C-alpha positions as CSV (number, residue, x, y, z in Angstrom):
1,M,106.8,119.8,103.4
2,R,103.3,119.3,104.5
3,G,99.6,119.2,102.9
4,T,95.8,118.4,104.1
5,V,93.6,116.5,104.4
6,R,89.8,115.4,105.6
7,S,91.3,112.4,107.3
8,T,94.1,111.6,107.4
9,K,92.8,107.5,107.9
10,N,91.2,107.2,104.6
11,E,93.4,105.7,103.0
12,H,91.3,105.7,99.8
13,K,92.5,109.5,99.5
14,I,95.8,109.2,100.1
15,A,96.7,105.7,97.9
16,P,97.1,108.7,95.7
17,L,98.6,110.8,96.8
18,R,101.2,108.4,97.9
19,K,101.8,107.1,94.8
20,A,101.9,111.2,92.9
21,F,104.6,111.8,95.6
22,G,106.8,108.2,95.0
23,K,109.5,109.2,96.8
24,L,109.4,112.3,98.5
25,Y,106.2,111.0,99.8
26,E,108.0,110.4,102.6
27,E,108.7,114.0,103.3
28,L,105.3,115.1,103.0
29,E,103.4,115.6,106.5
30,L,100.1,114.9,105.7
31,V,97.3,117.1,108.3
32,E,94.0,116.9,108.9
33,A,91.8,120.2,108.1
34,D,88.1,121.3,107.2
35,L,87.6,123.7,104.8
36,M,84.3,125.1,107.5
37,N,86.5,124.8,110.2
38,E,88.9,127.8,110.5
39,Q,91.3,126.9,113.4
40,S,91.5,123.7,111.7
41,M,92.9,125.4,108.4
42,V,95.4,127.7,109.9
43,D,96.7,125.1,112.8
44,A,97.5,123.7,109.3
45,M,99.9,126.4,108.3
46,K,101.4,127.5,111.3
47,G,104.7,127.2,110.8
48,C,104.8,127.5,106.9
49,T,107.1,129.2,104.8
50,Y,104.6,129.2,101.0
51,I,101.2,128.3,101.5
52,V,99.8,126.4,98.9
53,H,95.6,127.1,98.2
54,T,93.8,124.9,95.3
55,A,90.6,122.6,97.6
56,S,87.5,123.4,96.6
57,P,84.4,121.4,96.5
58,F,84.0,120.2,93.1
59,P,81.2,117.3,93.3
60,I,80.4,114.4,90.8
61,E,76.5,115.8,91.5
62,A,75.0,119.1,90.9
63,P,74.3,121.1,94.8
64,K,71.2,120.7,96.2
65,S,72.2,125.1,96.1
66,D,74.6,127.1,96.0
67,E,76.0,127.4,99.0
68,E,76.9,124.0,99.7
69,V,79.9,125.3,97.0
70,M,80.6,128.8,97.3
71,Q,80.4,128.6,101.1
72,P,83.5,126.7,101.8
73,A,85.3,127.7,99.0
74,V,85.2,130.6,100.4
75,N,85.6,129.9,104.0
76,G,89.7,128.2,102.2
77,V,90.8,130.8,101.0
78,T,90.2,133.2,103.3
79,Y,91.2,131.1,106.3
80,A,94.7,130.1,103.5
81,I,95.1,133.6,104.3
82,K,94.2,134.0,107.7
83,G,96.4,131.2,108.1
84,A,100.0,133.3,106.1
85,L,99.3,135.5,108.0
């Protein structure tokens, strides 16, 4: 089982995963991926049988432009499809 995170070193973000997965966390391989970096997304999916892509920007405050939210969302889906191929 593999999951992606922006940083494998950010314990604040990883702690909820550890808690949610409980004992299964030991079976989870976390790799870094960036919605704006095609190669990181494709590399993260190498060897996977199934892909569930749920990542999308969700800013707490209103973004300065729609592009701040739309571009990472579109790229993430596009790169997930490329990784699946």
